All heavy atoms as TSV, in Angstrom:
chain	resi	resn	atom	element	x	y	z
A	1	MET	N	N	-298.713	-14.252	128.155
A	1	MET	CA	C	-298.629	-14.384	129.588
A	1	MET	C	C	-297.989	-13.106	130.126
A	1	MET	O	O	-297.139	-12.504	129.483
A	1	MET	CB	C	-297.759	-15.613	129.916
A	1	MET	CG	C	-297.536	-15.844	131.374
A	1	MET	SD	S	-296.419	-17.248	131.723
A	1	MET	CE	C	-297.255	-18.580	130.917
A	2	GLN	N	N	-298.385	-12.716	131.311
A	2	GLN	CA	C	-297.827	-11.520	131.932
A	2	GLN	C	C	-296.896	-11.897	133.078
A	2	GLN	O	O	-297.044	-12.954	133.684
A	2	GLN	CB	C	-298.940	-10.636	132.466
A	2	GLN	CG	C	-299.831	-10.080	131.396
A	2	GLN	CD	C	-300.887	-9.184	131.979
A	2	GLN	OE1	O	-300.720	-8.643	133.064
A	2	GLN	NE2	N	-301.981	-9.036	131.274
A	3	ALA	N	N	-295.950	-11.012	133.337
A	3	ALA	CA	C	-294.997	-11.208	134.430
A	3	ALA	C	C	-294.480	-9.830	134.848
A	3	ALA	O	O	-294.830	-8.811	134.251
A	3	ALA	CB	C	-293.845	-12.097	133.984
A	4	THR	N	N	-293.631	-9.823	135.853
A	4	THR	CA	C	-293.010	-8.593	136.334
A	4	THR	C	C	-291.499	-8.736	136.215
A	4	THR	O	O	-290.940	-9.755	136.635
A	4	THR	CB	C	-293.397	-8.340	137.807
A	4	THR	OG1	O	-294.818	-8.266	137.900
A	4	THR	CG2	C	-292.796	-7.040	138.319
A	5	ALA	N	N	-290.853	-7.737	135.622
A	5	ALA	CA	C	-289.394	-7.754	135.515
A	5	ALA	C	C	-288.800	-7.798	136.919
A	5	ALA	O	O	-289.199	-7.038	137.799
A	5	ALA	CB	C	-288.901	-6.527	134.768
A	6	TYR	N	N	-287.863	-8.710	137.121
A	6	TYR	CA	C	-287.250	-8.897	138.431
A	6	TYR	C	C	-285.794	-8.458	138.414
A	6	TYR	O	O	-285.366	-7.667	139.243
A	6	TYR	CB	C	-287.393	-10.362	138.829
A	6	TYR	CG	C	-286.855	-10.724	140.186
A	6	TYR	CD1	C	-287.226	-10.010	141.311
A	6	TYR	CD2	C	-285.990	-11.798	140.345
A	6	TYR	CE1	C	-286.733	-10.347	142.562
A	6	TYR	CE2	C	-285.508	-12.149	141.589
A	6	TYR	CZ	C	-285.878	-11.422	142.695
A	6	TYR	OH	O	-285.400	-11.758	143.933
A	7	THR	N	N	-285.028	-8.986	137.479
A	7	THR	CA	C	-283.629	-8.567	137.312
A	7	THR	C	C	-283.371	-8.344	135.832
A	7	THR	O	O	-284.053	-8.909	134.973
A	7	THR	CB	C	-282.638	-9.632	137.824
A	7	THR	OG1	O	-282.771	-10.823	137.047
A	7	THR	CG2	C	-282.878	-9.957	139.299
A	8	TYR	N	N	-282.378	-7.512	135.550
A	8	TYR	CA	C	-281.959	-7.294	134.171
A	8	TYR	C	C	-280.519	-6.809	134.161
A	8	TYR	O	O	-280.161	-5.892	134.901
A	8	TYR	CB	C	-282.849	-6.256	133.472
A	8	TYR	CG	C	-282.359	-5.913	132.094
A	8	TYR	CD1	C	-282.387	-6.851	131.072
A	8	TYR	CD2	C	-281.827	-4.663	131.814
A	8	TYR	CE1	C	-281.905	-6.553	129.810
A	8	TYR	CE2	C	-281.350	-4.356	130.553
A	8	TYR	CZ	C	-281.396	-5.300	129.561
A	8	TYR	OH	O	-280.916	-5.015	128.309
A	9	ASP	N	N	-279.686	-7.443	133.336
A	9	ASP	CA	C	-278.290	-7.056	133.159
A	9	ASP	C	C	-278.128	-6.485	131.745
A	9	ASP	O	O	-278.215	-7.246	130.776
A	9	ASP	CB	C	-277.381	-8.263	133.352
A	9	ASP	CG	C	-275.915	-7.950	133.094
A	9	ASP	OD1	O	-275.541	-6.755	133.061
A	9	ASP	OD2	O	-275.140	-8.904	132.919
A	10	PRO	N	N	-277.925	-5.178	131.618
A	10	PRO	CA	C	-277.833	-4.584	130.281
A	10	PRO	C	C	-276.629	-5.065	129.471
A	10	PRO	O	O	-276.666	-5.034	128.244
A	10	PRO	CB	C	-277.756	-3.076	130.548
A	10	PRO	CG	C	-277.353	-2.946	131.967
A	10	PRO	CD	C	-277.809	-4.179	132.669
A	11	ASP	N	N	-275.575	-5.514	130.132
A	11	ASP	CA	C	-274.399	-6.002	129.396
A	11	ASP	C	C	-274.679	-7.326	128.686
A	11	ASP	O	O	-274.285	-7.517	127.539
A	11	ASP	CB	C	-273.199	-6.148	130.328
A	11	ASP	CG	C	-272.708	-4.806	130.857
A	11	ASP	OD1	O	-272.835	-3.791	130.133
A	11	ASP	OD2	O	-272.225	-4.777	131.996
A	12	SER	N	N	-275.372	-8.230	129.366
A	12	SER	CA	C	-275.678	-9.530	128.761
A	12	SER	C	C	-277.080	-9.570	128.153
A	12	SER	O	O	-277.426	-10.532	127.475
A	12	SER	CB	C	-275.553	-10.642	129.804
A	12	SER	OG	O	-276.558	-10.508	130.793
A	13	ARG	N	N	-277.880	-8.535	128.411
A	13	ARG	CA	C	-279.279	-8.440	127.958
A	13	ARG	C	C	-280.096	-9.652	128.418
A	13	ARG	O	O	-280.938	-10.157	127.710
A	13	ARG	CB	C	-279.358	-8.252	126.444
A	13	ARG	CG	C	-278.701	-6.964	125.985
A	13	ARG	CD	C	-278.788	-6.702	124.500
A	13	ARG	NE	N	-278.811	-7.817	123.598
A	13	ARG	CZ	C	-277.757	-8.526	123.198
A	13	ARG	NH1	N	-276.553	-8.223	123.659
A	13	ARG	NH2	N	-277.881	-9.515	122.336
A	14	SER	N	N	-279.826	-10.101	129.633
A	14	SER	CA	C	-280.548	-11.232	130.207
A	14	SER	C	C	-281.016	-10.876	131.613
A	14	SER	O	O	-280.588	-9.872	132.183
A	14	SER	CB	C	-279.653	-12.473	130.244
A	14	SER	OG	O	-278.554	-12.240	131.098
A	15	GLY	N	N	-281.875	-11.702	132.158
A	15	GLY	CA	C	-282.366	-11.446	133.503
A	15	GLY	C	C	-283.415	-12.457	133.904
A	15	GLY	O	O	-283.432	-13.586	133.399
A	16	GLN	N	N	-284.306	-12.028	134.797
A	16	GLN	CA	C	-285.383	-12.881	135.275
A	16	GLN	C	C	-286.663	-12.072	135.370
A	16	GLN	O	O	-286.617	-10.858	135.615
A	16	GLN	CB	C	-285.095	-13.426	136.670
A	16	GLN	CG	C	-284.015	-14.456	136.742
A	16	GLN	CD	C	-283.879	-14.985	138.154
A	16	GLN	OE1	O	-283.925	-14.235	139.111
A	16	GLN	NE2	N	-283.718	-16.282	138.279
A	17	VAL	N	N	-287.774	-12.758	135.201
A	17	VAL	CA	C	-289.085	-12.183	135.479
A	17	VAL	C	C	-289.719	-13.015	136.577
A	17	VAL	O	O	-289.337	-14.164	136.812
A	17	VAL	CB	C	-290.002	-12.162	134.232
A	17	VAL	CG1	C	-289.385	-11.322	133.128
A	17	VAL	CG2	C	-290.321	-13.558	133.738
A	18	LEU	N	N	-290.696	-12.427	137.254
A	18	LEU	CA	C	-291.482	-13.152	138.235
A	18	LEU	C	C	-292.871	-13.365	137.663
A	18	LEU	O	O	-293.533	-12.410	137.246
A	18	LEU	CB	C	-291.594	-12.362	139.540
A	18	LEU	CG	C	-290.332	-12.193	140.361
A	18	LEU	CD1	C	-290.620	-11.335	141.585
A	18	LEU	CD2	C	-289.780	-13.544	140.786
A	19	LEU	N	N	-293.301	-14.625	137.639
A	19	LEU	CA	C	-294.666	-14.914	137.241
A	19	LEU	C	C	-295.603	-14.440	138.344
A	19	LEU	O	O	-295.174	-14.141	139.464
A	19	LEU	CB	C	-294.835	-16.412	136.994
A	19	LEU	CG	C	-293.917	-17.031	135.931
A	19	LEU	CD1	C	-294.234	-18.507	135.772
A	19	LEU	CD2	C	-294.046	-16.301	134.603
A	20	ASP	N	N	-296.882	-14.395	138.074
A	20	ASP	CA	C	-297.828	-13.898	139.065
A	20	ASP	C	C	-297.879	-14.754	140.324
A	20	ASP	O	O	-298.262	-14.261	141.380
A	20	ASP	CB	C	-299.219	-13.785	138.451
A	20	ASP	CG	C	-299.304	-12.644	137.444
A	20	ASP	OD1	O	-298.423	-11.757	137.470
A	20	ASP	OD2	O	-300.248	-12.638	136.638
A	21	ASP	N	N	-297.447	-16.011	140.240
A	21	ASP	CA	C	-297.406	-16.859	141.435
A	21	ASP	C	C	-296.082	-16.727	142.187
A	21	ASP	O	O	-295.835	-17.431	143.158
A	21	ASP	CB	C	-297.683	-18.317	141.086
A	21	ASP	CG	C	-296.594	-18.966	140.243
A	21	ASP	OD1	O	-295.578	-18.304	139.912
A	21	ASP	OD2	O	-296.748	-20.149	139.894
A	22	GLY	N	N	-295.206	-15.813	141.721
A	22	GLY	CA	C	-293.925	-15.573	142.383
A	22	GLY	C	C	-292.780	-16.413	141.871
A	22	GLY	O	O	-291.656	-16.292	142.366
A	23	THR	N	N	-293.015	-17.249	140.879
A	23	THR	CA	C	-291.965	-18.103	140.324
A	23	THR	C	C	-291.018	-17.293	139.453
A	23	THR	O	O	-291.467	-16.636	138.509
A	23	THR	CB	C	-292.585	-19.232	139.464
A	23	THR	OG1	O	-293.507	-19.969	140.250
A	23	THR	CG2	C	-291.506	-20.147	138.911
A	24	PRO	N	N	-289.708	-17.301	139.742
A	24	PRO	CA	C	-288.753	-16.618	138.873
A	24	PRO	C	C	-288.453	-17.471	137.642
A	24	PRO	O	O	-288.284	-18.684	137.747
A	24	PRO	CB	C	-287.510	-16.446	139.745
A	24	PRO	CG	C	-287.605	-17.556	140.746
A	24	PRO	CD	C	-289.069	-17.850	140.942
A	25	VAL	N	N	-288.420	-16.826	136.481
A	25	VAL	CA	C	-288.103	-17.520	135.230
A	25	VAL	C	C	-287.047	-16.688	134.502
A	25	VAL	O	O	-287.260	-15.500	134.247
A	25	VAL	CB	C	-289.352	-17.693	134.340
A	25	VAL	CG1	C	-289.003	-18.439	133.070
A	25	VAL	CG2	C	-290.460	-18.411	135.095
A	26	PRO	N	N	-285.905	-17.284	134.174
A	26	PRO	CA	C	-284.848	-16.527	133.489
A	26	PRO	C	C	-285.154	-16.338	132.008
A	26	PRO	O	O	-285.884	-17.110	131.401
A	26	PRO	CB	C	-283.611	-17.409	133.667
A	26	PRO	CG	C	-284.150	-18.787	133.803
A	26	PRO	CD	C	-285.488	-18.664	134.470
A	27	PHE	N	N	-284.589	-15.271	131.451
A	27	PHE	CA	C	-284.626	-15.064	130.005
A	27	PHE	C	C	-283.229	-14.716	129.527
A	27	PHE	O	O	-282.414	-14.191	130.289
A	27	PHE	CB	C	-285.642	-13.980	129.595
A	27	PHE	CG	C	-285.338	-12.601	130.116
A	27	PHE	CD1	C	-284.531	-11.737	129.404
A	27	PHE	CD2	C	-285.881	-12.170	131.317
A	27	PHE	CE1	C	-284.248	-10.459	129.885
A	27	PHE	CE2	C	-285.617	-10.904	131.799
A	27	PHE	CZ	C	-284.805	-10.035	131.078
A	28	ASP	N	N	-282.942	-15.032	128.266
A	28	ASP	CA	C	-281.627	-14.766	127.701
A	28	ASP	C	C	-281.707	-13.645	126.667
A	28	ASP	O	O	-282.781	-13.101	126.388
A	28	ASP	CB	C	-281.019	-16.032	127.110
A	28	ASP	CG	C	-281.916	-16.694	126.085
A	28	ASP	OD1	O	-282.881	-16.063	125.597
A	28	ASP	OD2	O	-281.655	-17.865	125.751
A	29	ALA	N	N	-280.567	-13.285	126.115
A	29	ALA	CA	C	-280.491	-12.172	125.164
A	29	ALA	C	C	-281.396	-12.356	123.947
A	29	ALA	O	O	-282.059	-11.398	123.542
A	29	ALA	CB	C	-279.041	-11.944	124.733
A	30	PRO	N	N	-281.478	-13.538	123.335
A	30	PRO	CA	C	-282.383	-13.680	122.185
A	30	PRO	C	C	-283.844	-13.379	122.529
A	30	PRO	O	O	-284.562	-12.781	121.724
A	30	PRO	CB	C	-282.186	-15.131	121.743
A	30	PRO	CG	C	-280.791	-15.458	122.167
A	30	PRO	CD	C	-280.632	-14.737	123.487
A	31	ALA	N	N	-284.298	-13.758	123.719
A	31	ALA	CA	C	-285.683	-13.462	124.126
A	31	ALA	C	C	-285.862	-11.963	124.326
A	31	ALA	O	O	-286.886	-11.394	123.938
A	31	ALA	CB	C	-286.024	-14.211	125.408
A	32	PHE	N	N	-284.877	-11.310	124.914
A	32	PHE	CA	C	-284.944	-9.862	125.109
A	32	PHE	C	C	-284.920	-9.155	123.758
A	32	PHE	O	O	-285.733	-8.263	123.499
A	32	PHE	CB	C	-283.776	-9.391	125.982
A	32	PHE	CG	C	-283.807	-7.920	126.276
A	32	PHE	CD1	C	-284.642	-7.411	127.245
A	32	PHE	CD2	C	-283.003	-7.053	125.562
A	32	PHE	CE1	C	-284.681	-6.043	127.504
A	32	PHE	CE2	C	-283.027	-5.699	125.812
A	32	PHE	CZ	C	-283.873	-5.185	126.791
A	33	ASP	N	N	-284.017	-9.548	122.877
A	33	ASP	CA	C	-283.894	-8.910	121.564
A	33	ASP	C	C	-285.150	-9.099	120.721
A	33	ASP	O	O	-285.514	-8.218	119.941
A	33	ASP	CB	C	-282.681	-9.456	120.818
A	33	ASP	CG	C	-281.366	-9.086	121.489
A	33	ASP	OD1	O	-281.343	-8.156	122.325
A	33	ASP	OD2	O	-280.356	-9.745	121.174
A	34	ALA	N	N	-285.831	-10.234	120.872
A	34	ALA	CA	C	-287.043	-10.504	120.091
A	34	ALA	C	C	-288.147	-9.500	120.398
A	34	ALA	O	O	-288.994	-9.224	119.549
A	34	ALA	CB	C	-287.540	-11.922	120.356
A	35	GLY	N	N	-288.135	-8.926	121.593
A	35	GLY	CA	C	-289.161	-7.961	121.982
A	35	GLY	C	C	-288.886	-6.545	121.525
A	35	GLY	O	O	-289.741	-5.682	121.662
A	36	GLY	N	N	-287.692	-6.284	121.008
A	36	GLY	CA	C	-287.370	-4.951	120.513
A	36	GLY	C	C	-287.137	-3.910	121.594
A	36	GLY	O	O	-287.150	-2.711	121.314
A	37	LEU	N	N	-286.912	-4.344	122.823
A	37	LEU	CA	C	-286.684	-3.394	123.916
A	37	LEU	C	C	-285.226	-2.932	123.935
A	37	LEU	O	O	-284.342	-3.623	123.445
A	37	LEU	CB	C	-287.012	-4.045	125.263
A	37	LEU	CG	C	-288.452	-4.512	125.448
A	37	LEU	CD1	C	-288.586	-5.222	126.796
A	37	LEU	CD2	C	-289.406	-3.340	125.372
A	38	ARG	N	N	-285.013	-1.759	124.540
A	38	ARG	CA	C	-283.646	-1.273	124.719
A	38	ARG	C	C	-283.218	-1.336	126.175
A	38	ARG	O	O	-282.040	-1.357	126.482
A	38	ARG	CB	C	-283.526	0.158	124.208
A	38	ARG	CG	C	-283.745	0.252	122.711
A	38	ARG	CD	C	-283.441	1.594	122.159
A	38	ARG	NE	N	-284.154	2.653	122.877
A	38	ARG	CZ	C	-283.977	3.933	122.650
A	38	ARG	NH1	N	-283.123	4.329	121.744
A	38	ARG	NH2	N	-284.654	4.828	123.328
A	39	LEU	N	N	-284.190	-1.349	127.090
A	39	LEU	CA	C	-283.903	-1.322	128.521
A	39	LEU	C	C	-285.079	-1.945	129.249
A	39	LEU	O	O	-286.217	-1.884	128.766
A	39	LEU	CB	C	-283.718	0.125	128.993
A	39	LEU	CG	C	-283.402	0.355	130.457
A	39	LEU	CD1	C	-282.038	-0.240	130.815
A	39	LEU	CD2	C	-283.407	1.836	130.779
A	40	LEU	N	N	-284.815	-2.519	130.401
A	40	LEU	CA	C	-285.863	-3.091	131.233
A	40	LEU	C	C	-285.545	-2.761	132.681
A	40	LEU	O	O	-284.415	-2.958	133.130
A	40	LEU	CB	C	-285.909	-4.616	131.027
A	40	LEU	CG	C	-287.087	-5.356	131.637
A	40	LEU	CD1	C	-288.408	-4.861	131.055
A	40	LEU	CD2	C	-286.938	-6.849	131.386
A	41	ARG	N	N	-286.523	-2.248	133.390
A	41	ARG	CA	C	-286.330	-1.880	134.793
A	41	ARG	C	C	-287.088	-2.858	135.691
A	41	ARG	O	O	-288.223	-3.212	135.382
A	41	ARG	CB	C	-286.854	-0.467	135.043
A	41	ARG	CG	C	-286.055	0.584	134.334
A	41	ARG	CD	C	-286.542	1.982	134.731
A	41	ARG	NE	N	-285.844	2.971	133.958
A	41	ARG	CZ	C	-286.334	3.571	132.883
A	41	ARG	NH1	N	-287.545	3.276	132.449
A	41	ARG	NH2	N	-285.628	4.473	132.245
A	42	PRO	N	N	-286.480	-3.262	136.803
A	42	PRO	CA	C	-287.196	-4.122	137.751
A	42	PRO	C	C	-288.517	-3.473	138.164
A	42	PRO	O	O	-288.592	-2.263	138.382
A	42	PRO	CB	C	-286.234	-4.228	138.941
A	42	PRO	CG	C	-284.878	-4.029	138.319
A	42	PRO	CD	C	-285.096	-3.010	137.229
A	43	GLY	N	N	-289.555	-4.287	138.206
A	43	GLY	CA	C	-290.876	-3.804	138.578
A	43	GLY	C	C	-291.781	-3.514	137.394
A	43	GLY	O	O	-292.990	-3.383	137.561
A	44	GLN	N	N	-291.201	-3.409	136.187
A	44	GLN	CA	C	-292.028	-3.161	135.008
A	44	GLN	C	C	-292.867	-4.394	134.702
A	44	GLN	O	O	-292.401	-5.519	134.814
A	44	GLN	CB	C	-291.179	-2.831	133.786
A	44	GLN	CG	C	-290.648	-1.427	133.770
A	44	GLN	CD	C	-289.878	-1.134	132.502
A	44	GLN	OE1	O	-288.936	-1.850	132.177
A	44	GLN	NE2	N	-290.265	-0.089	131.804
A	45	ARG	N	N	-294.091	-4.154	134.287
A	45	ARG	CA	C	-294.972	-5.239	133.870
A	45	ARG	C	C	-294.620	-5.583	132.432
A	45	ARG	O	O	-294.488	-4.699	131.580
A	45	ARG	CB	C	-296.419	-4.766	133.975
A	45	ARG	CG	C	-297.401	-5.854	133.975
A	45	ARG	CD	C	-297.332	-6.646	135.267
A	45	ARG	NE	N	-298.421	-7.616	135.239
A	45	ARG	CZ	C	-298.406	-8.747	135.872
A	45	ARG	NH1	N	-297.375	-9.056	136.631
A	45	ARG	NH2	N	-299.398	-9.580	135.799
A	46	VAL	N	N	-294.415	-6.861	132.157
A	46	VAL	CA	C	-294.014	-7.299	130.825
A	46	VAL	C	C	-294.941	-8.406	130.324
A	46	VAL	O	O	-295.637	-9.067	131.101
A	46	VAL	CB	C	-292.550	-7.808	130.801
A	46	VAL	CG1	C	-291.580	-6.684	131.104
A	46	VAL	CG2	C	-292.341	-8.964	131.759
A	47	ARG	N	N	-294.932	-8.572	129.031
A	47	ARG	CA	C	-295.606	-9.697	128.394
A	47	ARG	C	C	-294.513	-10.643	127.936
A	47	ARG	O	O	-293.502	-10.211	127.376
A	47	ARG	CB	C	-296.422	-9.234	127.191
A	47	ARG	CG	C	-297.234	-10.359	126.556
A	47	ARG	CD	C	-298.108	-9.841	125.436
A	47	ARG	NE	N	-297.324	-9.399	124.293
A	47	ARG	CZ	C	-296.888	-10.208	123.320
A	47	ARG	NH1	N	-297.112	-11.494	123.366
A	47	ARG	NH2	N	-296.199	-9.711	122.308
A	48	ILE	N	N	-294.707	-11.924	128.200
A	48	ILE	CA	C	-293.716	-12.917	127.792
A	48	ILE	C	C	-294.394	-14.018	126.984
A	48	ILE	O	O	-295.598	-14.258	127.129
A	48	ILE	CB	C	-292.968	-13.542	128.993
A	48	ILE	CG1	C	-293.947	-14.247	129.949
A	48	ILE	CG2	C	-292.157	-12.490	129.724
A	48	ILE	CD1	C	-293.272	-15.060	131.026
A	49	GLU	N	N	-293.621	-14.646	126.138
A	49	GLU	CA	C	-294.039	-15.864	125.457
A	49	GLU	C	C	-293.054	-16.943	125.856
A	49	GLU	O	O	-291.849	-16.679	125.984
A	49	GLU	CB	C	-294.063	-15.662	123.951
A	49	GLU	CG	C	-295.144	-14.692	123.511
A	49	GLU	CD	C	-295.213	-14.500	122.019
A	49	GLU	OE1	O	-294.534	-15.225	121.258
A	49	GLU	OE2	O	-295.962	-13.594	121.600
A	50	THR	N	N	-293.569	-18.137	126.077
A	50	THR	CA	C	-292.727	-19.237	126.526
A	50	THR	C	C	-292.942	-20.455	125.643
A	50	THR	O	O	-293.917	-20.532	124.892
A	50	THR	CB	C	-293.055	-19.630	127.981
A	50	THR	OG1	O	-294.402	-20.103	128.055
A	50	THR	CG2	C	-292.861	-18.473	128.933
A	51	GLU	N	N	-292.015	-21.385	125.770
A	51	GLU	CA	C	-292.188	-22.697	125.155
A	51	GLU	C	C	-291.674	-23.732	126.137
A	51	GLU	O	O	-290.830	-23.435	126.986
A	51	GLU	CB	C	-291.471	-22.801	123.809
A	51	GLU	CG	C	-289.977	-22.719	123.857
A	51	GLU	CD	C	-289.335	-22.798	122.471
A	51	GLU	OE1	O	-289.988	-22.477	121.478
A	51	GLU	OE2	O	-288.166	-23.173	122.428
A	52	GLY	N	N	-292.212	-24.942	126.048
A	52	GLY	CA	C	-291.827	-25.996	126.966
A	52	GLY	C	C	-292.683	-25.976	128.218
A	52	GLY	O	O	-293.504	-25.092	128.421
A	53	GLU	N	N	-292.467	-26.959	129.046
A	53	GLU	CA	C	-293.240	-27.129	130.285
A	53	GLU	C	C	-292.306	-27.380	131.457
A	53	GLU	O	O	-291.205	-27.896	131.282
A	53	GLU	CB	C	-294.191	-28.322	130.148
A	53	GLU	CG	C	-295.253	-28.162	129.077
A	53	GLU	CD	C	-296.279	-27.116	129.416
A	53	GLU	OE1	O	-296.608	-26.967	130.609
A	53	GLU	OE2	O	-296.745	-26.430	128.489
A	54	GLY	N	N	-292.763	-27.053	132.639
A	54	GLY	CA	C	-292.024	-27.347	133.868
A	54	GLY	C	C	-290.616	-26.781	133.852
A	54	GLY	O	O	-290.397	-25.626	133.488
A	55	ALA	N	N	-289.660	-27.601	134.231
A	55	ALA	CA	C	-288.265	-27.162	134.305
A	55	ALA	C	C	-287.679	-26.847	132.930
A	55	ALA	O	O	-286.692	-26.121	132.828
A	55	ALA	CB	C	-287.411	-28.227	134.990
A	56	ALA	N	N	-288.302	-27.367	131.866
A	56	ALA	CA	C	-287.819	-27.114	130.505
A	56	ALA	C	C	-288.414	-25.842	129.899
A	56	ALA	O	O	-288.084	-25.476	128.783
A	56	ALA	CB	C	-288.141	-28.304	129.605
A	57	ARG	N	N	-289.283	-25.158	130.652
A	57	ARG	CA	C	-289.907	-23.941	130.128
A	57	ARG	C	C	-288.861	-22.858	129.950
A	57	ARG	O	O	-288.004	-22.649	130.799
A	57	ARG	CB	C	-290.997	-23.449	131.081
A	57	ARG	CG	C	-291.624	-22.157	130.601
A	57	ARG	CD	C	-292.799	-21.717	131.404
A	57	ARG	NE	N	-292.607	-21.886	132.828
A	57	ARG	CZ	C	-293.579	-21.752	133.707
A	57	ARG	NH1	N	-294.794	-21.483	133.315
A	57	ARG	NH2	N	-293.332	-21.901	134.988
A	58	ARG	N	N	-288.920	-22.184	128.804
A	58	ARG	CA	C	-288.005	-21.074	128.568
A	58	ARG	C	C	-288.765	-19.930	127.909
A	58	ARG	O	O	-289.738	-20.142	127.189
A	58	ARG	CB	C	-286.805	-21.485	127.738
A	58	ARG	CG	C	-287.081	-21.837	126.316
A	58	ARG	CD	C	-285.791	-22.237	125.586
A	58	ARG	NE	N	-285.971	-22.118	124.157
A	58	ARG	CZ	C	-285.763	-21.017	123.443
A	58	ARG	NH1	N	-285.350	-19.928	124.034
A	58	ARG	NH2	N	-285.968	-20.995	122.141
A	59	ILE	N	N	-288.306	-18.734	128.171
A	59	ILE	CA	C	-288.923	-17.534	127.607
A	59	ILE	C	C	-288.343	-17.291	126.225
A	59	ILE	O	O	-287.126	-17.311	126.043
A	59	ILE	CB	C	-288.685	-16.324	128.532
A	59	ILE	CG1	C	-289.397	-16.565	129.869
A	59	ILE	CG2	C	-289.158	-15.039	127.881
A	59	ILE	CD1	C	-289.151	-15.492	130.903
A	60	THR	N	N	-289.219	-17.048	125.259
A	60	THR	CA	C	-288.785	-16.787	123.885
A	60	THR	C	C	-288.981	-15.338	123.486
A	60	THR	O	O	-288.443	-14.903	122.466
A	60	THR	CB	C	-289.551	-17.673	122.889
A	60	THR	OG1	O	-290.954	-17.426	123.024
A	60	THR	CG2	C	-289.260	-19.148	123.144
A	61	LEU	N	N	-289.736	-14.557	124.292
A	61	LEU	CA	C	-289.991	-13.149	123.974
A	61	LEU	C	C	-290.292	-12.406	125.263
A	61	LEU	O	O	-291.043	-12.901	126.099
A	61	LEU	CB	C	-291.194	-13.025	123.039
A	61	LEU	CG	C	-291.631	-11.580	122.772
A	61	LEU	CD1	C	-291.159	-11.137	121.403
A	61	LEU	CD2	C	-293.120	-11.455	122.874
A	62	VAL	N	N	-289.700	-11.224	125.406
A	62	VAL	CA	C	-290.005	-10.307	126.510
A	62	VAL	C	C	-290.305	-8.958	125.878
A	62	VAL	O	O	-289.487	-8.422	125.122
A	62	VAL	CB	C	-288.820	-10.137	127.483
A	62	VAL	CG1	C	-289.157	-9.133	128.579
A	62	VAL	CG2	C	-288.400	-11.456	128.085
A	63	THR	N	N	-291.473	-8.399	126.173
A	63	THR	CA	C	-291.821	-7.070	125.676
A	63	THR	C	C	-292.661	-6.380	126.733
A	63	THR	O	O	-293.136	-7.018	127.683
A	63	THR	CB	C	-292.527	-7.147	124.310
A	63	THR	OG1	O	-292.613	-5.837	123.764
A	63	THR	CG2	C	-293.910	-7.737	124.434
A	64	LEU	N	N	-292.855	-5.072	126.618
A	64	LEU	CA	C	-293.639	-4.351	127.593
A	64	LEU	C	C	-295.110	-4.682	127.455
A	64	LEU	O	O	-295.611	-4.857	126.332
A	64	LEU	CB	C	-293.445	-2.844	127.444
A	64	LEU	CG	C	-292.059	-2.324	127.819
A	64	LEU	CD1	C	-292.020	-0.807	127.654
A	64	LEU	CD2	C	-291.687	-2.694	129.230
A	65	GLN	N	N	-295.791	-4.748	128.570
A	65	GLN	CA	C	-297.236	-4.966	128.576
A	65	GLN	C	C	-297.908	-3.649	128.200
A	65	GLN	O	O	-297.610	-2.616	128.781
A	65	GLN	CB	C	-297.701	-5.420	129.959
A	65	GLN	CG	C	-299.188	-5.584	130.087
A	65	GLN	CD	C	-299.739	-6.691	129.212
A	65	GLN	OE1	O	-299.086	-7.701	128.988
A	65	GLN	NE2	N	-300.919	-6.491	128.706
A	66	THR	N	N	-298.740	-3.691	127.210
A	66	THR	CA	C	-299.499	-2.495	126.823
A	66	THR	C	C	-300.978	-2.777	126.989
A	66	THR	O	O	-301.427	-3.924	126.888
A	66	THR	CB	C	-299.206	-2.085	125.370
A	66	THR	OG1	O	-299.527	-3.179	124.515
A	66	THR	CG2	C	-297.747	-1.693	125.194
A	67	PHE	N	N	-301.716	-1.728	127.209
A	67	PHE	CA	C	-303.158	-1.889	127.440
A	67	PHE	C	C	-303.940	-1.350	126.271
A	67	PHE	O	O	-303.577	-0.555	125.540
A	67	PHE	CB	C	-303.577	-1.164	128.720
A	67	PHE	CG	C	-302.889	-1.722	129.922
A	67	PHE	CD1	C	-301.769	-1.097	130.447
A	67	PHE	CD2	C	-303.358	-2.871	130.530
A	67	PHE	CE1	C	-301.128	-1.612	131.567
A	67	PHE	CE2	C	-302.718	-3.382	131.640
A	67	PHE	CZ	C	-301.614	-2.751	132.154
């Protein structure tokens, strides 16, 4: 799934992405670390993997979108 980086805190390695419908979804440090990234800037296009549905949905991986 694709999203856009919305917020990112380098100290906690957590933040939020915006889905294409504008829904913000938070991610935590383990999801960020799983993608192997060192930094994330708001506005970057990212690829995410999630698990769960609805309010229980959580991001398990954040990495840069490559073409």
